[in-house]
N, CA, C, O and the ligand as a Tripos MOL2 file, in Angstrom:
@<TRIPOS>MOLECULE
protein
  257   255    65     0     0
PROTEIN
NO_CHARGES

@<TRIPOS>ATOM
      1 N          30.3250    1.5660 -110.5960 N.3       1 MET1
      2 CA         30.5990    1.7060 -109.2700 C.3       1 MET1
      3 C          32.0710    2.1290 -109.0200 C.2       1 MET1
      4 O          32.9600    1.3770 -109.4210 O.2       1 MET1
      5 N          32.3770    3.2510 -108.4020 N.am      2 GLY2
      6 CA         33.6980    3.5980 -108.1540 C.3       2 GLY2
      7 C          34.1520    3.0030 -106.8690 C.2       2 GLY2
      8 O          33.3980    2.2190 -106.2930 O.2       2 GLY2
      9 N          35.2940    3.2970 -106.3730 N.am      3 ILE3
     10 CA         35.8300    2.7000 -105.0800 C.3       3 ILE3
     11 C          35.1100    3.3900 -103.9090 C.2       3 ILE3
     12 O          34.9350    2.7790 -102.8550 O.2       3 ILE3
     13 N          34.7060    4.6120 -104.0730 N.am      4 LYS4
     14 CA         33.8700    5.2670 -103.0160 C.3       4 LYS4
     15 C          32.4320    5.4270 -103.3930 C.2       4 LYS4
     16 O          32.0440    6.2040 -104.2650 O.2       4 LYS4
     17 N          31.6510    4.6300 -102.6690 N.am      5 PRO5
     18 CA         30.1850    4.6530 -102.9500 C.3       5 PRO5
     19 C          29.5530    6.0810 -102.6470 C.2       5 PRO5
     20 O          29.9010    6.7540 -101.6770 O.2       5 PRO5
     21 N          28.6740    6.4460 -103.4890 N.am      6 THR6
     22 CA         27.9880    7.7710 -103.2110 C.3       6 THR6
     23 C          26.9290    7.5600 -102.1710 C.2       6 THR6
     24 O          26.5070    6.4350 -101.9060 O.2       6 THR6
     25 N          26.4880    8.6900 -101.5630 N.am      7 CYS7
     26 CA         25.3310    8.5850 -100.6800 C.3       7 CYS7
     27 C          24.0930    7.9660 -101.3720 C.2       7 CYS7
     28 O          23.3300    7.2260 -100.7520 O.2       7 CYS7
     29 N          23.9200    8.2770 -102.6290 N.am      8 ARG8
     30 CA         22.7540    7.6810 -103.2590 C.3       8 ARG8
     31 C          22.8430    6.2120 -103.3810 C.2       8 ARG8
     32 O          21.8600    5.4880 -103.2230 O.2       8 ARG8
     33 N          24.0860    5.7520 -103.6780 N.am      9 GLU9
     34 CA         24.2360    4.2450 -103.7330 C.3       9 GLU9
     35 C          23.9510    3.6290 -102.4150 C.2       9 GLU9
     36 O          23.2910    2.5940 -102.3220 O.2       9 GLU9
     37 N          24.4870    4.3130 -101.3050 N.am     10 ILE10
     38 CA         24.2430    3.7780  -99.9530 C.3      10 ILE10
     39 C          22.7980    3.7440  -99.6330 C.2      10 ILE10
     40 O          22.3070    2.7870  -99.0350 O.2      10 ILE10
     41 N          22.0640    4.8280 -100.0410 N.am     11 HIS11
     42 CA         20.6260    4.7930  -99.7340 C.3      11 HIS11
     43 C          19.9300    3.6320 -100.4430 C.2      11 HIS11
     44 O          18.9960    3.0220  -99.9220 O.2      11 HIS11
     45 N          20.4170    3.3530 -101.6420 N.am     12 ARG12
     46 CA         19.7480    2.2040 -102.4330 C.3      12 ARG12
     47 C          20.1280    0.8730 -101.7190 C.2      12 ARG12
     48 O          19.2660    0.0100 -101.5560 O.2      12 ARG12
     49 N          21.3690    0.7010 -101.3050 N.am     13 LEU13
     50 CA         21.7770   -0.5090 -100.6640 C.3      13 LEU13
     51 C          21.0530   -0.6230  -99.3520 C.2      13 LEU13
     52 O          20.6670   -1.7260  -98.9630 O.2      13 LEU13
     53 N          20.8470    0.4950  -98.6390 N.am     14 THR14
     54 CA         20.1560    0.3930  -97.3860 C.3      14 THR14
     55 C          18.7570   -0.2330  -97.5550 C.2      14 THR14
     56 O          18.3210   -1.1350  -96.8380 O.2      14 THR14
     57 N          18.1000    0.3460  -98.5850 N.am     15 SER15
     58 CA         16.7290   -0.1290  -98.8120 C.3      15 SER15
     59 C          16.6920   -1.5310  -99.3130 C.2      15 SER15
     60 O          15.8780   -2.3430  -98.8730 O.2      15 SER15
     61 N          17.6310   -1.8400 -100.2990 N.am     16 GLU16
     62 CA         17.6930   -3.2190 -100.7640 C.3      16 GLU16
     63 C          18.0910   -4.1730  -99.7320 C.2      16 GLU16
     64 O          17.6240   -5.3120  -99.7500 O.2      16 GLU16
     65 N          18.9350   -3.7900  -98.8170 N.am     17 GLY17
     66 CA         19.3370   -4.6870  -97.7400 C.3      17 GLY17
     67 C          18.2400   -5.1670  -96.8270 C.2      17 GLY17
     68 O          18.3620   -6.1790  -96.1360 O.2      17 GLY17
     69 N          17.1030   -4.3640  -96.8480 N.am     18 MET18
     70 CA         15.9880   -4.8330  -96.0740 C.3      18 MET18
     71 C          15.1410   -5.9950  -96.7440 C.2      18 MET18
     72 O          14.3640   -6.7410  -96.1470 O.2      18 MET18
     73 N          15.4310   -6.0080  -98.0710 N.am     19 ASP19
     74 CA         14.5780   -7.0070  -98.9140 C.3      19 ASP19
     75 C          15.4200   -8.1880  -99.2840 C.2      19 ASP19
     76 O          14.8840   -9.2840  -99.4550 O.2      19 ASP19
     77 N          16.6660   -8.0290  -99.4140 N.am     20 ARG20
     78 CA         17.4770   -9.1220  -99.7890 C.3      20 ARG20
     79 C          18.8880   -9.1150  -99.0390 C.2      20 ARG20
     80 O          19.2810   -8.1440  -98.3930 O.2      20 ARG20
     81 N          19.5570  -10.2150  -99.1820 N.am     21 GLN21
     82 CA         20.8620  -10.3000  -98.5380 C.3      21 GLN21
     83 C          21.8550   -9.5830  -99.4000 C.2      21 GLN21
     84 O          21.9470   -9.8760 -100.5930 O.2      21 GLN21
     85 N          22.5950   -8.6650  -98.8580 N.am     22 LEU22
     86 CA         23.6370   -7.9000  -99.6300 C.3      22 LEU22
     87 C          24.8980   -8.8020  -99.6790 C.2      22 LEU22
     88 O          25.1670   -9.6250  -98.8030 O.2      22 LEU22
     89 N          25.6330   -8.5740 -100.7690 N.am     23 SER23
     90 CA         26.8880   -9.3280 -100.8470 C.3      23 SER23
     91 C          27.8630   -8.8330  -99.8010 C.2      23 SER23
     92 O          27.6130   -7.8020  -99.1770 O.2      23 SER23
     93 N          28.9450   -9.5190  -99.5930 N.am     24 ALA24
     94 CA         29.9300   -9.1050  -98.6410 C.3      24 ALA24
     95 C          30.5460   -7.8250  -99.0730 C.2      24 ALA24
     96 O          30.7980   -6.9610  -98.2340 O.2      24 ALA24
     97 N          30.8180   -7.6450 -100.4040 N.am     25 VAL25
     98 CA         31.4340   -6.4000 -100.8430 C.3      25 VAL25
     99 C          30.4510   -5.2170 -100.6270 C.2      25 VAL25
    100 O          30.8760   -4.1370 -100.2160 O.2      25 VAL25
    101 N          29.1960   -5.4090 -100.8900 N.am     26 GLU26
    102 CA         28.2330   -4.3790 -100.7080 C.3      26 GLU26
    103 C          28.0940   -3.8960  -99.2340 C.2      26 GLU26
    104 O          28.0120   -2.7100  -98.9130 O.2      26 GLU26
    105 N          28.0780   -4.9490  -98.3780 N.am     27 ARG27
    106 CA         28.0740   -4.6180  -96.9160 C.3      27 ARG27
    107 C          29.3270   -3.8070  -96.4700 C.2      27 ARG27
    108 O          29.2520   -2.8510  -95.6990 O.2      27 ARG27
    109 N          30.4640   -4.2590  -97.0100 N.am     28 LEU28
    110 CA         31.6780   -3.6070  -96.6210 C.3      28 LEU28
    111 C          31.6260   -2.1620  -97.1020 C.2      28 LEU28
    112 O          31.9520   -1.2480  -96.3460 O.2      28 LEU28
    113 N          31.2240   -1.9490  -98.3310 N.am     29 ARG29
    114 CA         31.1760   -0.6040  -98.9160 C.3      29 ARG29
    115 C          30.2550    0.2760  -98.0080 C.2      29 ARG29
    116 O          30.5580    1.4310  -97.7070 O.2      29 ARG29
    117 N          29.1380   -0.3310  -97.6040 N.am     30 MET30
    118 CA         28.1420    0.4120  -96.8120 C.3      30 MET30
    119 C          28.7260    0.7840  -95.4990 C.2      30 MET30
    120 O          28.6350    1.9190  -95.0310 O.2      30 MET30
    121 N          29.3630   -0.2620  -94.8880 N.am     31 ARG31
    122 CA         29.9330   -0.0090  -93.5220 C.3      31 ARG31
    123 C          30.9280    1.0570  -93.5030 C.2      31 ARG31
    124 O          30.9060    1.9360  -92.6410 O.2      31 ARG31
    125 N          31.8620    0.9980  -94.4970 N.am     32 LEU32
    126 CA         32.8790    2.0840  -94.6490 C.3      32 LEU32
    127 C          32.3230    3.4310  -94.8430 C.2      32 LEU32
    128 O          32.7910    4.4070  -94.2560 O.2      32 LEU32
    129 N          31.3050    3.5020  -95.6820 N.am     33 HIS33
    130 CA         30.7240    4.8120  -95.9580 C.3      33 HIS33
    131 C          29.9900    5.3280  -94.7700 C.2      33 HIS33
    132 O          29.9830    6.5380  -94.5450 O.2      33 HIS33
    133 N          29.3190    4.4120  -93.9280 N.am     34 LEU34
    134 CA         28.5300    4.8110  -92.7690 C.3      34 LEU34
    135 C          29.4880    5.3270  -91.6960 C.2      34 LEU34
    136 O          29.0880    6.1260  -90.8500 O.2      34 LEU34
    137 N          30.7180    4.8920  -91.7190 N.am     35 LEU35
    138 CA         31.7060    5.3560  -90.7040 C.3      35 LEU35
    139 C          31.9490    6.8300  -90.9020 C.2      35 LEU35
    140 O          32.1980    7.5590  -89.9420 O.2      35 LEU35
    141 N          31.8780    7.2720  -92.1370 N.am     36 LEU36
    142 CA         32.2640    8.6930  -92.4990 C.3      36 LEU36
    143 C          31.0240    9.5610  -92.6660 C.2      36 LEU36
    144 O          31.1420   10.7820  -92.5610 O.2      36 LEU36
    145 N          29.9120    9.0380  -92.9050 N.am     37 CYS37
    146 CA         28.7840    9.7880  -93.3760 C.3      37 CYS37
    147 C          27.6050    9.7510  -92.3820 C.2      37 CYS37
    148 O          26.9150    8.7410  -92.2460 O.2      37 CYS37
    149 N          27.4150   10.8170  -91.7380 N.am     38 VAL38
    150 CA         26.3500   10.9100  -90.6830 C.3      38 VAL38
    151 C          24.9200   10.8360  -91.4150 C.2      38 VAL38
    152 O          23.9600   10.2470  -90.9170 O.2      38 VAL38
    153 N          24.8880   11.4420  -92.5500 N.am     39 GLY39
    154 CA         23.6100   11.5270  -93.2330 C.3      39 GLY39
    155 C          23.0670   10.1570  -93.5870 C.2      39 GLY39
    156 O          21.8750    9.8670  -93.4890 O.2      39 GLY39
    157 N          24.0340    9.3160  -94.0150 N.am     40 CYS40
    158 CA         23.5310    7.9240  -94.3700 C.3      40 CYS40
    159 C          23.2980    7.0710  -93.2080 C.2      40 CYS40
    160 O          22.5390    6.1050  -93.2880 O.2      40 CYS40
    161 N          23.9240    7.3830  -92.1150 N.am     41 ARG41
    162 CA         23.6590    6.6070  -90.8340 C.3      41 ARG41
    163 C          22.2300    6.9480  -90.4790 C.2      41 ARG41
    164 O          21.4260    6.0580  -90.2020 O.2      41 ARG41
    165 N          21.9040    8.2340  -90.4850 N.am     42 ARG42
    166 CA         20.6050    8.6120  -90.1050 C.3      42 ARG42
    167 C          19.5360    8.0850  -91.0400 C.2      42 ARG42
    168 O          18.4440    7.7130  -90.6110 O.2      42 ARG42
    169 N          19.8730    8.0570  -92.3650 N.am     43 PHE43
    170 CA         18.9180    7.5340  -93.3290 C.3      43 PHE43
    171 C          18.7070    5.9870  -93.0030 C.2      43 PHE43
    172 O          17.5900    5.4830  -93.1250 O.2      43 PHE43
    173 N          19.7970    5.2600  -92.5900 N.am     44 GLY44
    174 CA         19.6210    3.8720  -92.3050 C.3      44 GLY44
    175 C          18.7080    3.6460  -91.0470 C.2      44 GLY44
    176 O          17.8560    2.7590  -91.0180 O.2      44 GLY44
    177 N          18.9390    4.4850  -90.0420 N.am     45 ASP45
    178 CA         18.1350    4.3830  -88.7800 C.3      45 ASP45
    179 C          16.6590    4.6410  -89.1460 C.2      45 ASP45
    180 O          15.7800    3.8960  -88.7130 O.2      45 ASP45
    181 N          16.3840    5.6850  -89.9370 N.am     46 GLN46
    182 CA         15.0380    6.0600  -90.2670 C.3      46 GLN46
    183 C          14.3150    4.9380  -91.0950 C.2      46 GLN46
    184 O          13.1460    4.6020  -90.9070 O.2      46 GLN46
    185 N          15.1430    4.4110  -92.0160 N.am     47 THR47
    186 CA         14.6140    3.3680  -92.9150 C.3      47 THR47
    187 C          14.1710    2.1810  -92.0600 C.2      47 THR47
    188 O          13.0690    1.6500  -92.2010 O.2      47 THR47
    189 N          15.1330    1.7700  -91.1170 N.am     48 ALA48
    190 CA         14.8660    0.6410  -90.2870 C.3      48 ALA48
    191 C          13.6230    0.7740  -89.4140 C.2      48 ALA48
    192 O          12.8130   -0.1420  -89.2710 O.2      48 ALA48
    193 N          13.5170    2.0480  -88.8030 N.am     49 LEU49
    194 CA         12.4360    2.3630  -87.9870 C.3      49 LEU49
    195 C          11.1140    2.2520  -88.7700 C.2      49 LEU49
    196 O          10.1260    1.6780  -88.3110 O.2      49 LEU49
    197 N          11.1590    2.8300  -89.9660 N.am     50 LEU50
    198 CA          9.9600    2.8670  -90.8590 C.3      50 LEU50
    199 C           9.5990    1.5160  -91.1960 C.2      50 LEU50
    200 O           8.4110    1.1990  -91.1290 O.2      50 LEU50
    201 N          10.4840    0.6610  -91.5570 N.am     51 ARG51
    202 CA         10.2640   -0.7190  -91.9030 C.3      51 ARG51
    203 C           9.6070   -1.5420  -90.7060 C.2      51 ARG51
    204 O           8.6840   -2.3470  -90.8310 O.2      51 ARG51
    205 N          10.2150   -1.2110  -89.5940 N.am     52 ARG52
    206 CA          9.6990   -1.9980  -88.4420 C.3      52 ARG52
    207 C           8.2740   -1.5340  -88.0960 C.2      52 ARG52
    208 O           7.4400   -2.3570  -87.7190 O.2      52 ARG52
    209 N           7.9920   -0.2790  -88.2140 N.am     53 ALA53
    210 CA          6.6300    0.2800  -87.9170 C.3      53 ALA53
    211 C           5.6510   -0.3700  -88.9650 C.2      53 ALA53
    212 O           4.5640   -0.8050  -88.5860 O.2      53 ALA53
    213 N           6.0020   -0.4300  -90.1650 N.am     54 VAL54
    214 CA          5.1610   -0.9840  -91.1900 C.3      54 VAL54
    215 C           4.9130   -2.4700  -90.9150 C.2      54 VAL54
    216 O           3.7850   -2.9530  -91.0200 O.2      54 VAL54
    217 N           5.9530   -3.1640  -90.5710 N.am     55 ARG55
    218 CA          5.8760   -4.5970  -90.3620 C.3      55 ARG55
    219 C           4.9370   -4.8600  -89.1680 C.2      55 ARG55
    220 O           4.0570   -5.7180  -89.2370 O.2      55 ARG55
    221 N           5.1390   -4.1110  -88.0820 N.am     56 GLU56
    222 CA          4.3620   -4.3130  -86.8880 C.3      56 GLU56
    223 C           2.8980   -4.0190  -87.1570 C.2      56 GLU56
    224 O           2.0280   -4.7410  -86.6700 O.2      56 GLU56
    225 N           2.6110   -2.9970  -87.9050 N.am     57 ARG57
    226 CA          1.2390   -2.6270  -88.2170 C.3      57 ARG57
    227 C           0.5870   -3.7530  -89.0880 C.2      57 ARG57
    228 O          -0.5530   -4.1600  -88.8660 O.2      57 ARG57
    229 N           1.3700   -4.2210  -90.0750 N.am     58 SER58
    230 CA          0.7640   -5.3230  -90.9290 C.3      58 SER58
    231 C           0.5830   -6.5420  -90.1210 C.2      58 SER58
    232 O          -0.4310   -7.2210  -90.2860 O.2      58 SER58
    233 N           1.4800   -6.8750  -89.2640 N.am     59 THR59
    234 CA          1.2780   -8.0840  -88.4220 C.3      59 THR59
    235 C           0.0180   -7.9580  -87.4940 C.2      59 THR59
    236 O          -0.7720   -8.8840  -87.3070 O.2      59 THR59
    237 N          -0.0830   -6.7260  -86.9400 N.am     60 ARG60
    238 CA         -1.1700   -6.5650  -86.0030 C.3      60 ARG60
    239 C          -2.4750   -6.6960  -86.8150 C.2      60 ARG60
    240 O          -3.4580   -7.2580  -86.3310 O.2      60 ARG60
    241 N          -2.4700   -6.1540  -88.0940 N.am     61 GLU61
    242 CA         -3.7650   -6.1390  -88.8090 C.3      61 GLU61
    243 C          -4.1790   -7.5330  -89.2870 C.2      61 GLU61
    244 O          -5.3540   -7.8330  -89.5000 O.2      61 GLU61
    245 N          -3.1070   -8.3970  -89.4500 N.am     62 SER62
    246 CA         -3.4780   -9.7200  -89.9180 C.3      62 SER62
    247 C          -3.8750  -10.7020  -88.8020 C.2      62 SER62
    248 O          -4.3010  -11.8360  -89.0200 O.2      62 SER62
    249 N          -3.6920  -10.1460  -87.5590 N.am     63 GLU63
    250 CA         -4.1220  -10.9900  -86.5130 C.3      63 GLU63
    251 C          -5.6510  -10.7960  -86.2700 C.2      63 GLU63
    252 O          -6.1830   -9.7130  -86.5130 O.2      63 GLU63
    253 N          -6.3170  -11.8150  -85.8080 N.am     64 PRO64
    254 CA         -7.7650  -11.7580  -85.5230 C.3      64 PRO64
    255 C          -8.1570  -10.6940  -84.5080 C.2      64 PRO64
    256 O          -9.3370  -10.5500  -84.1890 O.2      64 PRO64
    257 ZN         26.5080    9.2320  -97.3150 Zn       65 ZN65
@<TRIPOS>BOND
     1     1     2 1
     2     2     3 1
     3     3     4 2
     4     3     5 am
     5     5     6 1
     6     6     7 1
     7     7     8 2
     8     7     9 am
     9     9    10 1
    10    10    11 1
    11    11    12 2
    12    11    13 am
    13    13    14 1
    14    14    15 1
    15    15    16 2
    16    15    17 am
    17    17    18 1
    18    18    19 1
    19    19    20 2
    20    19    21 am
    21    21    22 1
    22    22    23 1
    23    23    24 2
    24    23    25 am
    25    25    26 1
    26    26    27 1
    27    27    28 2
    28    27    29 am
    29    29    30 1
    30    30    31 1
    31    31    32 2
    32    31    33 am
    33    33    34 1
    34    34    35 1
    35    35    36 2
    36    35    37 am
    37    37    38 1
    38    38    39 1
    39    39    40 2
    40    39    41 am
    41    41    42 1
    42    42    43 1
    43    43    44 2
    44    43    45 am
    45    45    46 1
    46    46    47 1
    47    47    48 2
    48    47    49 am
    49    49    50 1
    50    50    51 1
    51    51    52 2
    52    51    53 am
    53    53    54 1
    54    54    55 1
    55    55    56 2
    56    55    57 am
    57    57    58 1
    58    58    59 1
    59    59    60 2
    60    59    61 am
    61    61    62 1
    62    62    63 1
    63    63    64 2
    64    63    65 am
    65    65    66 1
    66    66    67 1
    67    67    68 2
    68    67    69 am
    69    69    70 1
    70    70    71 1
    71    71    72 2
    72    71    73 am
    73    73    74 1
    74    74    75 1
    75    75    76 2
    76    75    77 am
    77    77    78 1
    78    78    79 1
    79    79    80 2
    80    79    81 am
    81    81    82 1
    82    82    83 1
    83    83    84 2
    84    83    85 am
    85    85    86 1
    86    86    87 1
    87    87    88 2
    88    87    89 am
    89    89    90 1
    90    90    91 1
    91    91    92 2
    92    91    93 am
    93    93    94 1
    94    94    95 1
    95    95    96 2
    96    95    97 am
    97    97    98 1
    98    98    99 1
    99    99   100 2
   100    99   101 am
   101   101   102 1
   102   102   103 1
   103   103   104 2
   104   103   105 am
   105   105   106 1
   106   106   107 1
   107   107   108 2
   108   107   109 am
   109   109   110 1
   110   110   111 1
   111   111   112 2
   112   111   113 am
   113   113   114 1
   114   114   115 1
   115   115   116 2
   116   115   117 am
   117   117   118 1
   118   118   119 1
   119   119   120 2
   120   119   121 am
   121   121   122 1
   122   122   123 1
   123   123   124 2
   124   123   125 am
   125   125   126 1
   126   126   127 1
   127   127   128 2
   128   127   129 am
   129   129   130 1
   130   130   131 1
   131   131   132 2
   132   131   133 am
   133   133   134 1
   134   134   135 1
   135   135   136 2
   136   135   137 am
   137   137   138 1
   138   138   139 1
   139   139   140 2
   140   139   141 am
   141   141   142 1
   142   142   143 1
   143   143   144 2
   144   143   145 am
   145   145   146 1
   146   146   147 1
   147   147   148 2
   148   147   149 am
   149   149   150 1
   150   150   151 1
   151   151   152 2
   152   151   153 am
   153   153   154 1
   154   154   155 1
   155   155   156 2
   156   155   157 am
   157   157   158 1
   158   158   159 1
   159   159   160 2
   160   159   161 am
   161   161   162 1
   162   162   163 1
   163   163   164 2
   164   163   165 am
   165   165   166 1
   166   166   167 1
   167   167   168 2
   168   167   169 am
   169   169   170 1
   170   170   171 1
   171   171   172 2
   172   171   173 am
   173   173   174 1
   174   174   175 1
   175   175   176 2
   176   175   177 am
   177   177   178 1
   178   178   179 1
   179   179   180 2
   180   179   181 am
   181   181   182 1
   182   182   183 1
   183   183   184 2
   184   183   185 am
   185   185   186 1
   186   186   187 1
   187   187   188 2
   188   187   189 am
   189   189   190 1
   190   190   191 1
   191   191   192 2
   192   191   193 am
   193   193   194 1
   194   194   195 1
   195   195   196 2
   196   195   197 am
   197   197   198 1
   198   198   199 1
   199   199   200 2
   200   199   201 am
   201   201   202 1
   202   202   203 1
   203   203   204 2
   204   203   205 am
   205   205   206 1
   206   206   207 1
   207   207   208 2
   208   207   209 am
   209   209   210 1
   210   210   211 1
   211   211   212 2
   212   211   213 am
   213   213   214 1
   214   214   215 1
   215   215   216 2
   216   215   217 am
   217   217   218 1
   218   218   219 1
   219   219   220 2
   220   219   221 am
   221   221   222 1
   222   222   223 1
   223   223   224 2
   224   223   225 am
   225   225   226 1
   226   226   227 1
   227   227   228 2
   228   227   229 am
   229   229   230 1
   230   230   231 1
   231   231   232 2
   232   231   233 am
   233   233   234 1
   234   234   235 1
   235   235   236 2
   236   235   237 am
   237   237   238 1
   238   238   239 1
   239   239   240 2
   240   239   241 am
   241   241   242 1
   242   242   243 1
   243   243   244 2
   244   243   245 am
   245   245   246 1
   246   246   247 1
   247   247   248 2
   248   247   249 am
   249   249   250 1
   250   250   251 1
   251   251   252 2
   252   251   253 am
   253   253   254 1
   254   254   255 1
   255   255   256 2
@<TRIPOS>SUBSTRUCTURE
     1 MET1         2 RESIDUE 1 A MET
     2 GLY2         6 RESIDUE 1 A GLY
     3 ILE3        10 RESIDUE 1 A ILE
     4 LYS4        14 RESIDUE 1 A LYS
     5 PRO5        18 RESIDUE 1 A PRO
     6 THR6        22 RESIDUE 1 A THR
     7 CYS7        26 RESIDUE 1 A CYS
     8 ARG8        30 RESIDUE 1 A ARG
     9 GLU9        34 RESIDUE 1 A GLU
    10 ILE10       38 RESIDUE 1 A ILE
    11 HIS11       42 RESIDUE 1 A HIS
    12 ARG12       46 RESIDUE 1 A ARG
    13 LEU13       50 RESIDUE 1 A LEU
    14 THR14       54 RESIDUE 1 A THR
    15 SER15       58 RESIDUE 1 A SER
    16 GLU16       62 RESIDUE 1 A GLU
    17 GLY17       66 RESIDUE 1 A GLY
    18 MET18       70 RESIDUE 1 A MET
    19 ASP19       74 RESIDUE 1 A ASP
    20 ARG20       78 RESIDUE 1 A ARG
    21 GLN21       82 RESIDUE 1 A GLN
    22 LEU22       86 RESIDUE 1 A LEU
    23 SER23       90 RESIDUE 1 A SER
    24 ALA24       94 RESIDUE 1 A ALA
    25 VAL25       98 RESIDUE 1 A VAL
    26 GLU26      102 RESIDUE 1 A GLU
    27 ARG27      106 RESIDUE 1 A ARG
    28 LEU28      110 RESIDUE 1 A LEU
    29 ARG29      114 RESIDUE 1 A ARG
    30 MET30      118 RESIDUE 1 A MET
    31 ARG31      122 RESIDUE 1 A ARG
    32 LEU32      126 RESIDUE 1 A LEU
    33 HIS33      130 RESIDUE 1 A HIS
    34 LEU34      134 RESIDUE 1 A LEU
    35 LEU35      138 RESIDUE 1 A LEU
    36 LEU36      142 RESIDUE 1 A LEU
    37 CYS37      146 RESIDUE 1 A CYS
    38 VAL38      150 RESIDUE 1 A VAL
    39 GLY39      154 RESIDUE 1 A GLY
    40 CYS40      158 RESIDUE 1 A CYS
    41 ARG41      162 RESIDUE 1 A ARG
    42 ARG42      166 RESIDUE 1 A ARG
    43 PHE43      170 RESIDUE 1 A PHE
    44 GLY44      174 RESIDUE 1 A GLY
    45 ASP45      178 RESIDUE 1 A ASP
    46 GLN46      182 RESIDUE 1 A GLN
    47 THR47      186 RESIDUE 1 A THR
    48 ALA48      190 RESIDUE 1 A ALA
    49 LEU49      194 RESIDUE 1 A LEU
    50 LEU50      198 RESIDUE 1 A LEU
    51 ARG51      202 RESIDUE 1 A ARG
    52 ARG52      206 RESIDUE 1 A ARG
    53 ALA53      210 RESIDUE 1 A ALA
    54 VAL54      214 RESIDUE 1 A VAL
    55 ARG55      218 RESIDUE 1 A ARG
    56 GLU56      222 RESIDUE 1 A GLU
    57 ARG57      226 RESIDUE 1 A ARG
    58 SER58      230 RESIDUE 1 A SER
    59 THR59      234 RESIDUE 1 A THR
    60 ARG60      238 RESIDUE 1 A ARG
    61 GLU61      242 RESIDUE 1 A GLU
    62 SER62      246 RESIDUE 1 A SER
    63 GLU63      250 RESIDUE 1 A GLU
    64 PRO64      254 RESIDUE 1 A PRO
    65 ZN65       257 GROUP 0 **** ****
């Protein structure tokens, strides 16, 4: 890992952050990158939306 995270790394952290708690360093790297990178911001938004949609659907399906 260099000082500047790549978009690929941010994409990975974005997905992993939905499943586990990221470390303070990881979150900081992500936040700094997101300030500069529109692409990764959009990726984060889409991933969050997708996750929410999947979760809502599975919650609804498990209800009687
Ligand atoms: Zn990026």
